[in-house]
C-alpha positions as CSV (number, residue, x, y, z in Angstrom):
1,X,122.1,108.8,75.3
2,X,122.7,109.9,71.7
3,X,120.5,109.0,68.8
4,X,123.4,106.7,67.4
5,X,123.7,105.0,71.0
6,X,119.9,104.4,71.1
7,X,119.9,103.1,67.6
8,X,122.4,100.6,68.3
9,X,120.7,99.5,71.5
10,X,117.5,98.9,69.3
11,X,119.5,96.9,66.9
12,X,121.2,94.8,69.5
13,X,117.8,94.2,71.1
14,X,116.4,93.3,67.8
15,X,113.3,94.5,66.2
16,X,110.0,93.1,67.1
17,X,108.5,90.6,64.6
18,X,106.8,92.0,61.6
19,X,103.1,92.3,62.4
20,X,103.5,91.0,66.1
21,X,100.6,92.1,68.3
22,X,100.3,90.8,71.9
23,X,96.6,90.8,71.5
24,X,96.6,88.9,68.5
25,X,98.7,86.3,70.1
26,X,95.7,85.6,72.5
27,X,93.5,82.8,71.8
28,X,89.8,83.6,71.3
29,X,88.9,82.2,74.9
30,X,91.6,84.4,76.5
31,X,89.9,87.6,74.5
32,X,86.5,86.5,76.1
33,X,88.2,86.0,79.4
34,X,89.3,89.7,79.3
35,X,86.1,90.9,77.9
36,X,84.1,89.5,80.8
37,X,86.7,90.8,83.5
38,X,86.1,94.3,82.1
39,X,82.4,94.1,81.7
40,X,81.0,91.4,83.9
41,X,77.3,92.0,83.2
42,X,77.8,90.6,79.7
43,X,77.7,87.1,80.7
44,X,74.5,87.2,82.9
45,X,72.9,89.1,80.1
46,X,73.8,86.6,77.4
47,X,72.4,83.8,79.7
48,X,69.0,85.9,80.1
49,X,68.7,86.6,76.3
50,X,69.2,82.9,75.5
51,X,66.9,81.6,78.0
52,X,64.1,83.9,76.9
53,X,64.8,82.8,73.3
54,X,64.8,79.0,74.3
55,X,61.6,79.2,76.6
56,X,59.7,81.2,73.8
57,X,60.0,78.0,71.7
58,X,58.9,75.7,74.7
59,X,55.7,77.7,75.4
60,X,53.6,79.9,73.2
61,X,52.6,81.6,76.4
62,X,55.9,82.5,77.6
63,X,56.4,85.7,75.7
64,X,52.9,87.1,76.5
65,X,52.6,90.3,78.1
66,X,50.7,88.8,81.0
67,X,53.1,86.0,81.6
68,X,56.1,88.6,81.5
69,X,54.4,90.9,83.9
70,X,53.9,87.6,86.2
71,X,57.7,87.0,85.9
72,X,58.4,90.5,86.9
73,X,56.0,90.5,90.0
74,X,57.6,87.0,91.1
75,X,61.2,88.2,91.1
76,X,60.5,91.5,92.9
77,X,61.0,90.4,96.5
78,X,64.1,88.2,95.7
79,X,65.6,91.2,93.4
80,X,65.3,93.5,96.2
81,X,66.7,91.2,99.0
82,X,69.6,90.2,96.4
83,X,70.5,94.2,96.1
84,X,71.2,94.2,99.9
85,X,73.0,91.0,99.6
86,X,75.1,92.4,96.6
87,X,76.4,95.3,98.9
88,X,77.5,92.7,101.7
89,X,79.2,90.5,99.0
90,X,80.9,93.3,97.4
91,X,82.9,93.7,100.5
92,X,83.6,89.8,100.5
93,X,81.2,89.3,103.2
94,X,77.9,87.3,103.3
95,X,74.7,87.8,104.7
96,X,72.6,84.6,105.8
97,X,70.1,86.8,107.7
98,X,68.5,88.1,104.7
99,X,65.1,86.3,104.9
100,X,64.9,86.4,108.8
101,X,65.3,90.3,108.7
102,X,62.8,90.7,105.9
103,X,60.1,88.5,107.6
104,X,60.6,89.8,111.0
105,X,60.3,93.4,109.8
106,X,57.0,92.5,107.8
107,X,55.7,91.1,111.2
108,X,56.7,94.1,113.2
109,X,54.9,96.2,110.6
110,X,51.7,94.1,110.6
111,X,51.5,93.8,114.5
112,X,52.1,97.4,115.1
113,X,49.2,98.3,112.7
114,X,46.9,95.6,113.9
115,X,47.7,94.7,117.6
116,X,48.7,98.2,118.7
117,X,46.4,100.1,116.5
118,X,49.3,102.3,115.0
119,X,48.2,104.1,111.8
120,X,49.9,102.6,108.6
121,X,52.5,105.1,107.9
122,X,54.0,105.1,111.5
123,X,53.8,101.2,111.6
124,X,55.6,100.9,108.1
125,X,58.4,103.4,109.1
126,X,58.6,101.5,112.5
127,X,59.3,98.3,110.8
128,X,61.8,99.7,108.4
129,X,63.6,101.3,111.3
130,X,63.7,97.8,112.9
131,X,64.8,96.3,109.8
132,X,67.8,98.8,109.6
133,X,68.7,98.2,113.4
134,X,68.8,94.4,112.6
135,X,71.6,95.3,109.8
136,X,73.3,97.6,112.0
137,X,73.7,94.7,114.6
138,X,75.1,92.5,112.1
139,X,77.3,95.3,111.3
140,X,78.4,96.0,114.7
141,X,79.4,92.4,115.3
142,X,81.5,92.2,112.2
143,X,83.5,95.4,112.7
144,X,83.5,96.0,116.5
145,X,83.6,92.6,117.8
146,X,85.6,91.3,114.6
147,X,83.5,88.3,114.1
148,X,83.3,86.6,110.6
149,X,80.3,87.8,108.6
150,X,79.2,84.2,107.8
151,X,79.2,83.4,111.6
152,X,77.7,86.6,112.6
153,X,74.6,86.3,110.1
154,X,74.5,82.6,110.6
155,X,73.5,83.3,114.4
156,X,71.4,86.3,113.8
157,X,69.4,84.2,111.3
158,X,68.4,82.0,114.3
159,X,67.9,85.0,116.6
160,X,65.5,86.8,114.3
161,X,63.5,84.0,113.1
162,X,63.1,82.8,116.8
163,X,61.8,86.5,117.7
164,X,59.8,86.5,114.6
165,X,57.8,83.3,116.2
166,X,57.5,84.9,119.5
167,X,56.2,88.1,118.3
168,X,54.0,86.8,115.8
169,X,52.8,83.7,118.0
170,X,52.9,81.9,114.6
171,X,49.9,83.6,113.6
172,X,49.5,85.2,109.9
173,X,48.0,88.6,109.7
174,X,45.8,89.2,107.0
175,X,46.0,92.0,104.5
176,X,42.5,92.9,105.1
177,X,43.2,93.6,108.5
178,X,46.0,96.1,107.9
179,X,45.8,99.5,106.8
180,X,46.0,99.9,102.9
181,X,49.3,101.4,102.7
182,X,50.8,98.2,104.0
183,X,49.4,96.2,100.8
184,X,49.8,99.0,98.3
185,X,52.9,97.6,97.0
186,X,50.9,94.6,95.6
187,X,48.6,96.7,93.8
188,X,49.0,96.4,90.0
189,X,48.4,98.7,87.2
190,X,48.1,97.9,83.3
191,X,50.0,99.1,80.6
192,X,48.3,97.2,77.7
193,X,48.3,93.7,78.7
194,X,51.2,94.1,81.0
195,X,50.3,94.2,84.7
196,X,53.0,95.8,87.0
197,X,52.9,96.1,90.6
198,X,54.0,99.3,92.5
199,X,56.5,97.1,94.4
200,X,58.2,96.3,91.0
201,X,58.4,100.2,90.5
202,X,60.0,100.6,94.0
203,X,62.6,97.6,93.2
204,X,63.4,99.5,89.9
205,X,63.8,102.8,91.7
206,X,66.3,101.0,94.2
207,X,68.4,99.5,91.6
208,X,68.5,102.9,90.0
209,X,69.6,104.5,93.2
210,X,72.2,102.1,94.1
211,X,73.5,101.9,90.5
212,X,74.3,105.6,90.9
213,X,75.7,105.4,94.6
214,X,78.2,102.6,93.9
215,X,79.3,103.8,90.6
216,X,79.5,107.6,91.1
217,X,80.0,108.4,94.8
218,X,83.0,108.2,97.1
219,X,80.9,105.6,99.3
220,X,80.7,103.2,96.2
221,X,84.4,103.4,95.4
222,X,85.0,102.7,99.0
223,X,83.0,99.7,99.1
224,X,84.6,98.4,96.1
225,X,88.1,99.1,97.4
226,X,87.3,97.4,100.7
227,X,86.1,94.2,99.1
228,X,89.0,94.0,96.7
229,X,91.8,94.4,99.3
230,X,90.8,95.6,102.9
231,X,94.3,96.1,103.8
232,X,95.2,98.1,100.8
233,X,92.2,100.3,101.4
234,X,93.0,100.9,104.9
235,X,96.5,102.1,103.9
236,X,95.0,104.2,101.3
237,X,93.3,106.0,104.1
238,X,89.8,104.5,103.8
239,X,88.1,104.1,107.1
240,X,87.1,100.4,106.4
241,X,85.3,99.7,109.6
242,X,82.7,102.6,108.8
243,X,82.5,101.3,105.4
244,X,81.7,97.7,106.5
245,X,79.1,99.0,109.3
246,X,77.5,101.3,106.7
247,X,76.9,98.5,104.2
248,X,75.2,96.3,106.8
249,X,73.2,99.1,108.0
250,X,72.1,99.8,104.4
251,X,71.4,96.3,103.5
252,X,69.1,96.0,106.6
253,X,67.2,99.2,105.3
254,X,66.9,97.4,101.9
255,X,65.7,94.2,103.5
256,X,63.1,96.2,105.5
257,X,61.8,97.8,102.3
258,X,61.8,94.3,100.5
259,X,59.5,93.2,103.6
260,X,57.0,96.0,102.8
261,X,56.9,94.7,99.3
262,X,56.6,91.0,100.8
263,X,53.4,92.0,102.6
264,X,52.0,93.3,99.3
265,X,52.9,90.5,97.2
266,X,51.5,87.9,99.6
267,X,48.6,90.2,100.8
268,X,49.5,89.0,104.3
269,X,52.4,89.0,106.8
270,X,53.3,85.5,107.4
271,X,56.1,84.3,109.8
272,X,56.2,81.0,107.8
273,X,57.9,82.3,104.7
274,X,61.3,83.3,103.9
275,X,63.3,80.1,104.6
276,X,64.5,79.9,101.0
277,X,65.1,83.6,100.7
278,X,68.9,83.4,101.9
279,X,69.6,81.1,99.1
280,X,67.7,82.8,96.5
281,X,69.2,86.2,97.1
282,X,72.9,84.6,96.8
283,X,71.7,82.9,93.8
284,X,70.6,86.1,92.1
285,X,74.0,87.8,93.2
286,X,76.2,85.0,91.9
287,X,74.3,84.6,88.5
288,X,74.4,88.5,88.2
289,X,78.2,88.2,88.0
290,X,79.2,89.6,91.3
291,X,82.4,87.9,92.4
292,X,81.7,86.0,95.9
293,X,85.4,87.2,96.7
294,X,84.5,90.7,96.9
295,X,85.4,94.0,95.0
296,X,83.9,93.1,91.7
297,X,80.3,93.1,90.3
298,X,77.2,95.4,89.6
299,X,74.0,95.9,91.1
300,X,72.3,95.6,87.7
301,X,73.9,92.3,87.1
302,X,72.0,91.3,90.4
303,X,68.8,92.4,88.9
304,X,69.6,90.2,85.6
305,X,70.4,87.3,88.0
306,X,67.0,87.8,89.6
307,X,65.5,87.8,86.3
308,X,67.4,84.7,85.2
309,X,66.1,82.7,88.1
310,X,62.6,83.9,87.5
311,X,62.7,83.2,83.8
312,X,64.1,79.8,84.4
313,X,61.4,79.0,87.0
314,X,58.6,80.2,84.8
315,X,59.9,78.7,81.5
316,X,60.3,75.2,83.1
317,X,56.8,75.4,84.8
318,X,55.3,76.3,81.4
319,X,57.3,73.3,79.8
320,X,55.7,70.8,82.4
321,X,59.0,70.3,84.3
322,X,58.7,68.9,87.7
323,X,59.8,71.2,90.7
324,X,62.5,69.1,91.6
325,X,64.1,69.6,88.5
326,X,63.6,73.3,88.3
327,X,65.7,73.4,91.4
328,X,68.4,71.1,89.9
329,X,68.6,73.5,86.9
330,X,69.3,76.7,89.2
331,X,71.7,75.0,91.2
332,X,73.7,73.9,88.1
333,X,73.3,77.3,87.0
334,X,75.0,78.6,90.3
335,X,77.8,76.1,90.0
336,X,78.4,77.2,86.4
337,X,78.5,80.9,87.5
338,X,80.8,80.4,90.2
339,X,83.3,78.4,88.1
340,X,83.0,81.2,85.2
341,X,84.0,83.7,88.1
342,X,86.9,82.0,89.3
343,X,88.1,81.6,85.7
344,X,87.6,85.4,85.1
345,X,89.5,86.3,88.3
346,X,92.5,84.6,86.8
347,X,92.7,87.0,83.8
348,X,96.1,88.5,83.3
349,X,96.7,92.1,84.0
């Protein structure tokens, strides 16, 4: 095509309107939709910052170092469990056995150390191996038996909680009866007036590790690809079955580490806790901007989501709000977060 021909074609088509810019044609709401789609963590961060500012006016004690340290301690267990839940949800799955695996792992650790007299470190490692095996069992049923994750983990929720009652005989094991390593995660150290537990440090290290693993390794890219479109991932050569199995196995490992932190937090191993952990872990994931439809989200967003829950519960408590209304506020946040997620997913390419 000659230059004259190209010129005539351009003239026939007509030049674009002076100053026309497709991005400028978007409304402010559409621009926000694009920004949140590209950077999903911005929404949860904005909610967290606004909540902190609001509750600082509700109570003078909220922004004190002692109270902020308490919030961190309160969210540590849920944040770790939500980290494992994030891995599963990124693959468009769901894990309802989170609390059951964590509590059962803690009971195994405690009973091996007290009833069988196993030293602290071997008992701890045995409990972590058992938690990992429970996650692997979930992964086996999802990948090999091809059962839906919801059904699989709903069933194992009942199985693990039942086994938990049998092994524990519905008795709580006191921290004073265990080796010190079992409750070490609940030990706190001070930075000025701020008290931080070693469990919180383990939590932050876990989030840092999985931030790197999901963002900068082939495994992480395969996890996102599998959750976004499992058929397309399979056609691209990704062994999606192995990816899914590895996700449930690793999630079980994370839950077992959460069990160790749970023992330190409670200074005991109780079979009567954990009923609310499933809902709380999913809440933290959703508030953190991870899509329930898979393929989109960040583990750092999950940490922010857990902090949002902790800040709201603590701030409302300091404000004298009844526990019932605290649950109402968190539930409302979840509905808003899911609605925003669906809105963001409709963004135009």
